[in-house]
Steps between C-alpha positions, in 0.01 A plus 500: 500500500631843410431792732568864424712660770532870432614506139648150507336167437615226735459124478352416842548125454871541424552725803304270731685187382842663536399635842379156613830338400716768665286530815493122548879486487544800730249361751677165510836670548359715781558831319132593519237387750276206414176696474242566233590870497664619177853630544481839330877528456518167314198588287656837416821332385307265271297783350816705445663207318190452286503870409865459396392237249541164673209269415633158602341405834797291618751777423265753663482288815872421515609859440245626753631253759858613441411869525283443808779314678760759397280784630435308822875446551566871439232596754648263757845658465372858523 
């Protein structure tokens, strides 16, 4: 399903599948809590990657995981 967001059209299924993959991994690793609440930071990373032209759900998820973990490490050091 395509949804217009501002002036952009976004594939909701692609975003939700990539989010599910990334969130599942991050929950299992303990990086995010095991709740049903959407992690806005992770979702934002996925949307940003999609806007940059990435449309492969596995690459979206893997890149989002890497960025999320890198940002989390940087926050822990600061």
